[in-house]
VOLUM-146691 format. One record per residue (C-alpha): x, y, z; residue number from 1. Coordinates in Angstrom, 2 decimals, decimal comma. Example, Ala and Ser with C-alpha at 12.3 -4.5 7.8 and 13.67 -1.06 7.14 Angstrom:
BEGIN
+---------+---------+---------+------+
:       X :       Y :       Z : resi :
+---------+---------+---------+------+
:   12,30 :   -4,50 :    7,80 :    1 :
:   13,67 :   -1,06 :    7,14 :    2 :
+---------+---------+---------+------+
This chain:
BEGIN
+---------+---------+---------+------+
:       X :       Y :       Z : resi :
+---------+---------+---------+------+
:    0,00 :    0,00 :    0,00 :    1 :
:    2,84 :    2,35 :    0,78 :    2 :
:    4,42 :    1,65 :   -2,60 :    3 :
:    1,13 :    2,38 :   -4,38 :    4 :
:    0,73 :    5,70 :   -2,55 :    5 :
:    4,27 :    6,70 :   -3,51 :    6 :
:    3,57 :    5,87 :   -7,15 :    7 :
:    0,36 :    7,88 :   -7,12 :    8 :
:    2,17 :   10,90 :   -5,68 :    9 :
:    4,85 :   10,60 :   -8,35 :   10 :
:    2,26 :   10,41 :  -11,09 :   11 :
:    0,71 :   13,70 :   -9,92 :   12 :
:    3,97 :   15,57 :  -10,38 :   13 :
:    4,25 :   17,68 :  -13,56 :   14 :
:    6,59 :   15,93 :  -15,97 :   15 :
:    9,29 :   17,56 :  -18,08 :   16 :
:    7,38 :   16,53 :  -21,19 :   17 :
:    4,20 :   18,29 :  -20,02 :   18 :
:    6,07 :   21,43 :  -19,01 :   19 :
:    7,80 :   21,72 :  -22,37 :   20 :
:    4,58 :   20,84 :  -24,19 :   21 :
:    2,53 :   23,49 :  -22,40 :   22 :
:    5,28 :   26,10 :  -22,80 :   23 :
:    5,69 :   25,56 :  -26,54 :   24 :
:    1,94 :   25,02 :  -26,98 :   25 :
:    1,14 :   28,34 :  -25,30 :   26 :
:    3,63 :   30,10 :  -27,53 :   27 :
:    2,20 :   28,46 :  -30,64 :   28 :
:   -1,39 :   29,33 :  -29,63 :   29 :
:   -0,52 :   32,98 :  -29,04 :   30 :
:    1,22 :   33,28 :  -32,40 :   31 :
:   -1,59 :   31,43 :  -34,20 :   32 :
:   -4,37 :   33,46 :  -32,56 :   33 :
:   -2,69 :   36,79 :  -33,26 :   34 :
:   -2,04 :   35,78 :  -36,87 :   35 :
:   -5,70 :   34,85 :  -37,36 :   36 :
:   -6,80 :   38,15 :  -35,80 :   37 :
:   -4,41 :   40,08 :  -38,06 :   38 :
:   -5,67 :   38,32 :  -41,18 :   39 :
:   -9,35 :   38,79 :  -40,30 :   40 :
:   -8,84 :   42,45 :  -39,39 :   41 :
:   -6,88 :   43,14 :  -42,56 :   42 :
:   -9,45 :   41,38 :  -44,76 :   43 :
:  -12,30 :   43,30 :  -43,14 :   44 :
:  -10,61 :   46,68 :  -43,48 :   45 :
:   -9,37 :   45,88 :  -46,97 :   46 :
:  -12,82 :   44,89 :  -48,26 :   47 :
:  -14,54 :   47,87 :  -46,64 :   48 :
:  -12,09 :   50,52 :  -47,80 :   49 :
:  -11,71 :   48,92 :  -51,23 :   50 :
:  -15,44 :   49,31 :  -51,76 :   51 :
:  -15,25 :   52,98 :  -50,74 :   52 :
:  -12,29 :   53,63 :  -53,04 :   53 :
:  -14,04 :   51,84 :  -55,93 :   54 :
:  -17,13 :   53,99 :  -55,35 :   55 :
:  -14,99 :   57,15 :  -55,33 :   56 :
:  -13,30 :   56,15 :  -58,59 :   57 :
:  -16,72 :   55,45 :  -60,12 :   58 :
:  -17,90 :   58,88 :  -58,99 :   59 :
:  -14,87 :   60,53 :  -60,56 :   60 :
:  -15,48 :   58,74 :  -63,87 :   61 :
:  -19,18 :   59,67 :  -63,89 :   62 :
:  -18,39 :   63,29 :  -63,04 :   63 :
:  -15,89 :   63,40 :  -65,88 :   64 :
:  -18,50 :   62,00 :  -68,26 :   65 :
:  -20,93 :   64,76 :  -67,28 :   66 :
:  -18,20 :   67,35 :  -67,80 :   67 :
:  -17,34 :   65,91 :  -71,23 :   68 :
:  -20,98 :   65,84 :  -72,30 :   69 :
:  -21,62 :   69,46 :  -71,39 :   70 :
:  -18,31 :   70,64 :  -72,84 :   71 :
:  -18,99 :   68,89 :  -76,14 :   72 :
:  -22,47 :   70,41 :  -76,28 :   73 :
:  -21,15 :   73,88 :  -75,48 :   74 :
:  -18,35 :   73,59 :  -78,07 :   75 :
:  -20,84 :   72,53 :  -80,75 :   76 :
:  -23,06 :   75,54 :  -80,00 :   77 :
:  -19,98 :   77,76 :  -80,14 :   78 :
:  -19,24 :   76,31 :  -83,59 :   79 :
:  -22,76 :   77,34 :  -84,68 :   80 :
:  -22,06 :   80,90 :  -83,50 :   81 :
:  -18,63 :   81,09 :  -85,11 :   82 :
:  -19,68 :   79,56 :  -88,46 :   83 :
:  -23,16 :   81,14 :  -88,38 :   84 :
:  -24,69 :   77,85 :  -89,48 :   85 :
:  -27,82 :   76,68 :  -87,65 :   86 :
:  -27,54 :   73,26 :  -89,26 :   87 :
:  -24,63 :   72,51 :  -86,93 :   88 :
:  -26,89 :   72,81 :  -83,90 :   89 :
:  -26,32 :   69,65 :  -81,78 :   90 :
:  -28,89 :   67,41 :  -80,11 :   91 :
:  -28,21 :   66,91 :  -76,42 :   92 :
:  -28,97 :   63,43 :  -75,00 :   93 :
:  -30,81 :   64,55 :  -71,89 :   94 :
:  -31,88 :   61,05 :  -70,87 :   95 :
:  -28,29 :   59,81 :  -70,91 :   96 :
:  -27,16 :   62,81 :  -68,88 :   97 :
:  -29,89 :   62,21 :  -66,28 :   98 :
:  -28,98 :   58,52 :  -66,09 :   99 :
:  -25,34 :   59,39 :  -65,46 :  100 :
:  -26,37 :   61,95 :  -62,88 :  101 :
:  -28,50 :   59,38 :  -61,02 :  102 :
:  -25,64 :   56,88 :  -61,12 :  103 :
:  -23,36 :   59,54 :  -59,74 :  104 :
:  -25,73 :   60,26 :  -56,88 :  105 :
:  -26,08 :   56,54 :  -56,02 :  106 :
:  -22,30 :   56,02 :  -56,01 :  107 :
:  -21,67 :   58,57 :  -53,27 :  108 :
:  -20,24 :   57,31 :  -50,00 :  109 :
:  -20,38 :   60,59 :  -48,10 :  110 :
:  -23,18 :   63,02 :  -47,33 :  111 :
:  -20,79 :   65,88 :  -48,21 :  112 :
:  -21,21 :   65,06 :  -51,89 :  113 :
:  -25,01 :   65,35 :  -52,05 :  114 :
:  -25,16 :   69,19 :  -51,87 :  115 :
:  -22,49 :   69,34 :  -54,56 :  116 :
:  -24,39 :   67,14 :  -56,98 :  117 :
:  -27,57 :   69,15 :  -56,27 :  118 :
:  -25,64 :   72,28 :  -57,24 :  119 :
:  -24,50 :   70,56 :  -60,43 :  120 :
:  -28,09 :   69,59 :  -61,29 :  121 :
:  -29,35 :   73,14 :  -60,66 :  122 :
:  -26,55 :   74,65 :  -62,74 :  123 :
:  -27,23 :   72,17 :  -65,52 :  124 :
:  -30,94 :   73,00 :  -65,50 :  125 :
:  -30,14 :   76,70 :  -65,79 :  126 :
:  -27,67 :   75,98 :  -68,60 :  127 :
:  -30,14 :   73,77 :  -70,51 :  128 :
:  -33,05 :   76,22 :  -70,15 :  129 :
:  -30,86 :   78,97 :  -71,54 :  130 :
:  -29,51 :   76,80 :  -74,36 :  131 :
:  -33,03 :   75,86 :  -75,48 :  132 :
:  -33,50 :   79,51 :  -76,47 :  133 :
:  -30,57 :   79,28 :  -78,89 :  134 :
:  -32,69 :   78,63 :  -81,98 :  135 :
:  -34,96 :   81,57 :  -81,22 :  136 :
:  -32,01 :   83,87 :  -80,55 :  137 :
:  -30,16 :   82,71 :  -83,67 :  138 :
:  -33,15 :   83,38 :  -85,96 :  139 :
:  -33,99 :   86,76 :  -84,40 :  140 :
:  -32,82 :   89,73 :  -86,43 :  141 :
:  -32,59 :   92,17 :  -83,56 :  142 :
:  -30,31 :   90,04 :  -81,33 :  143 :
:  -26,55 :   89,53 :  -81,69 :  144 :
:  -26,03 :   85,79 :  -81,36 :  145 :
:  -22,40 :   86,14 :  -80,28 :  146 :
:  -23,20 :   88,65 :  -77,58 :  147 :
:  -26,04 :   86,49 :  -76,31 :  148 :
:  -23,86 :   83,38 :  -76,34 :  149 :
:  -21,01 :   84,93 :  -74,36 :  150 :
:  -23,22 :   87,15 :  -72,24 :  151 :
:  -26,03 :   84,77 :  -71,29 :  152 :
:  -25,22 :   81,14 :  -72,14 :  153 :
:  -21,53 :   81,06 :  -71,41 :  154 :
:  -21,88 :   82,27 :  -67,76 :  155 :
:  -24,35 :   79,41 :  -67,17 :  156 :
:  -21,83 :   76,97 :  -68,62 :  157 :
:  -19,02 :   78,48 :  -66,53 :  158 :
:  -21,14 :   78,09 :  -63,40 :  159 :
:  -21,82 :   74,45 :  -64,34 :  160 :
:  -18,11 :   73,78 :  -64,87 :  161 :
:  -17,27 :   75,37 :  -61,53 :  162 :
:  -19,83 :   73,19 :  -59,76 :  163 :
:  -18,46 :   70,11 :  -61,49 :  164 :
:  -14,92 :   71,06 :  -60,44 :  165 :
:  -16,11 :   71,61 :  -56,87 :  166 :
:  -17,77 :   68,20 :  -56,94 :  167 :
:  -14,57 :   66,61 :  -58,23 :  168 :
:  -12,58 :   68,24 :  -55,44 :  169 :
:  -14,92 :   66,76 :  -52,83 :  170 :
:  -14,67 :   63,34 :  -54,49 :  171 :
:  -10,88 :   63,55 :  -54,59 :  172 :
:  -10,79 :   64,61 :  -50,94 :  173 :
:  -13,00 :   61,65 :  -50,08 :  174 :
:  -10,72 :   59,37 :  -52,09 :  175 :
:   -7,66 :   60,67 :  -50,25 :  176 :
:   -9,41 :   60,21 :  -46,92 :  177 :
:  -10,40 :   56,65 :  -47,78 :  178 :
:   -6,85 :   55,93 :  -48,93 :  179 :
:   -5,54 :   57,30 :  -45,64 :  180 :
:   -8,09 :   55,16 :  -43,79 :  181 :
:   -6,86 :   52,17 :  -45,76 :  182 :
:   -3,28 :   52,89 :  -44,72 :  183 :
:   -4,34 :   53,41 :  -41,11 :  184 :
:   -6,43 :   50,24 :  -41,22 :  185 :
:   -3,50 :   48,33 :  -42,66 :  186 :
:   -1,20 :   49,42 :  -39,87 :  187 :
:   -3,94 :   48,80 :  -37,33 :  188 :
:   -4,48 :   45,30 :  -38,69 :  189 :
:   -0,80 :   44,38 :  -38,49 :  190 :
:   -0,49 :   45,60 :  -34,90 :  191 :
:   -1,72 :   42,25 :  -33,52 :  192 :
:    0,88 :   40,50 :  -35,64 :  193 :
:    3,62 :   42,81 :  -34,41 :  194 :
:    2,47 :   42,36 :  -30,82 :  195 :
:    2,34 :   38,60 :  -31,26 :  196 :
:    5,84 :   38,52 :  -32,71 :  197 :
:    7,10 :   40,63 :  -29,81 :  198 :
:    5,24 :   38,46 :  -27,31 :  199 :
:    6,55 :   35,36 :  -29,05 :  200 :
:   10,12 :   36,59 :  -28,87 :  201 :
:    9,65 :   37,47 :  -25,20 :  202 :
:    8,18 :   34,05 :  -24,50 :  203 :
:   11,05 :   32,40 :  -26,35 :  204 :
:   13,55 :   34,33 :  -24,24 :  205 :
:   11,67 :   33,39 :  -21,05 :  206 :
:   11,40 :   29,79 :  -22,18 :  207 :
:   15,11 :   29,73 :  -22,96 :  208 :
:   15,90 :   31,22 :  -19,55 :  209 :
:   13,75 :   28,73 :  -17,66 :  210 :
:   15,03 :   25,84 :  -19,75 :  211 :
:   18,61 :   26,87 :  -19,05 :  212 :
:   17,92 :   27,52 :  -15,36 :  213 :
:   15,73 :   24,53 :  -14,52 :  214 :
:   16,90 :   21,86 :  -16,95 :  215 :
:   20,20 :   22,55 :  -18,68 :  216 :
:   22,02 :   23,87 :  -15,60 :  217 :
:   20,94 :   20,96 :  -13,33 :  218 :
:   22,01 :   18,45 :  -15,98 :  219 :
:   25,41 :   20,15 :  -16,23 :  220 :
:   25,73 :   20,19 :  -12,44 :  221 :
:   24,84 :   16,52 :  -12,22 :  222 :
:   27,36 :   15,72 :  -14,98 :  223 :
:   30,04 :   17,75 :  -13,15 :  224 :
:   29,19 :   15,97 :   -9,89 :  225 :
:   29,57 :   12,57 :  -11,54 :  226 :
:   32,91 :   13,58 :  -13,10 :  227 :
:   34,10 :   14,95 :   -9,75 :  228 :
:   33,16 :   11,70 :   -8,04 :  229 :
:   34,99 :    9,67 :  -10,66 :  230 :
:   38,16 :   11,76 :  -10,39 :  231 :
:   38,32 :   12,60 :   -6,69 :  232 :
:   35,71 :   10,43 :   -5,03 :  233 :
:   33,88 :   13,53 :   -3,74 :  234 :
:   30,23 :   13,15 :   -2,87 :  235 :
:   27,52 :   14,60 :   -5,09 :  236 :
:   25,68 :   17,15 :   -2,94 :  237 :
:   23,92 :   19,28 :   -5,58 :  238 :
:   20,29 :   20,16 :   -4,78 :  239 :
:   17,79 :   22,30 :   -6,72 :  240 :
:   14,12 :   23,22 :   -6,53 :  241 :
:   11,75 :   21,01 :   -8,41 :  242 :
:    9,63 :   17,91 :   -8,20 :  243 :
:    9,75 :   16,56 :  -11,72 :  244 :
:   11,68 :   13,69 :  -13,32 :  245 :
:   14,89 :   15,71 :  -13,37 :  246 :
:   14,76 :   16,14 :   -9,60 :  247 :
:   14,07 :   12,44 :   -9,29 :  248 :
:   17,12 :   11,66 :  -11,43 :  249 :
:   19,28 :   13,98 :   -9,31 :  250 :
:   18,06 :   12,27 :   -6,14 :  251 :
:   18,76 :    8,87 :   -7,67 :  252 :
:   22,26 :    9,91 :   -8,77 :  253 :
:   22,97 :   11,29 :   -5,29 :  254 :
:   21,76 :    8,09 :   -3,64 :  255 :
:   23,75 :    5,90 :   -6,02 :  256 :
:   26,91 :    7,90 :   -5,40 :  257 :
:   26,30 :    7,76 :   -1,65 :  258 :
:   25,80 :    3,99 :   -1,83 :  259 :
:   28,85 :    3,64 :   -4,02 :  260 :
:   30,89 :    5,65 :   -1,52 :  261 :
:   29,66 :    3,40 :    1,29 :  262 :
:   30,44 :    0,29 :   -0,72 :  263 :
:   33,95 :    1,56 :   -1,39 :  264 :
:   34,42 :    2,27 :    2,31 :  265 :
:   33,26 :   -1,22 :    3,20 :  266 :
:   35,47 :   -2,77 :    0,55 :  267 :
:   38,41 :   -0,75 :    1,82 :  268 :
:   37,63 :   -1,77 :    5,38 :  269 :
:   37,42 :   -5,43 :    4,37 :  270 :
:   40,71 :   -5,17 :    2,53 :  271 :
:   42,36 :   -3,56 :    5,53 :  272 :
:   40,94 :   -6,22 :    7,82 :  273 :
:   42,08 :   -8,97 :    5,48 :  274 :
:   45,56 :   -7,47 :    5,28 :  275 :
:   45,74 :   -7,29 :    9,06 :  276 :
:   44,57 :  -10,87 :    9,29 :  277 :
:   47,21 :  -12,02 :    6,80 :  278 :
:   49,82 :  -10,03 :    8,69 :  279 :
:   48,80 :  -11,67 :   11,98 :  280 :
:   48,94 :  -15,12 :   10,43 :  281 :
:   52,34 :  -14,35 :    8,96 :  282 :
:   53,62 :  -13,18 :   12,32 :  283 :
:   52,30 :  -16,31 :   14,03 :  284 :
:   53,85 :  -18,56 :   11,41 :  285 :
:   57,20 :  -16,79 :   11,75 :  286 :
:   57,23 :  -17,35 :   15,48 :  287 :
+---------+---------+---------+------+
């Protein structure tokens, strides 16, 4: 019963294998968890900001289309004025312009852009209402078409261009902000990875220290004690804190050396006694 109790107590002690397993396992779990967090955070930020940037680029393209449409229409009317030929009067695709304007409005990612696009729509309405009078002005004998074009129509077009430029500036600012958010999100997403690497390195240093202090150093001390016993016969008296297999080995080595020392003493004592006995017998025989 006593032997069974001793075995049960020994089985409850944490083994070297378990200590190393839990140490390395904890390090691996920390690194794995932080890597997963970094990947998830980066994917989330990347998808979100990529959608915003794509919407901003779409807005820029749509705004440029609106600017190209109105500029082409204005240049064609200017050609009518310069060449004095009403047959060159262009047809403006109003439905296409409205469709592009609606797409532009739906692609916005910031409420700052809505007032700008409303200004563009109002300026365009003013420009179109004025341009619809072009035929009447051109055919009128008492009105100078050039003066009307540059005095009435062109200011409306200039106002429309200014509103489009203002809208583009807001879109570009939003694009820059989203790009900055993407950079900030990227650095924020890699912070867990950086922290995990730092924590991993710290844990490795700590693990190395504890391995050297609690395993490597005792093994070296036990090896030095055995060598010292072999060379000089000195007892092995090294002790260290611990209750694992390494401590058990050290206790066993100490006990074996102690027993070996005792055996050598007994053998030496027996040899001395035998030599004295032989000497006594020799003396008796000589007498």
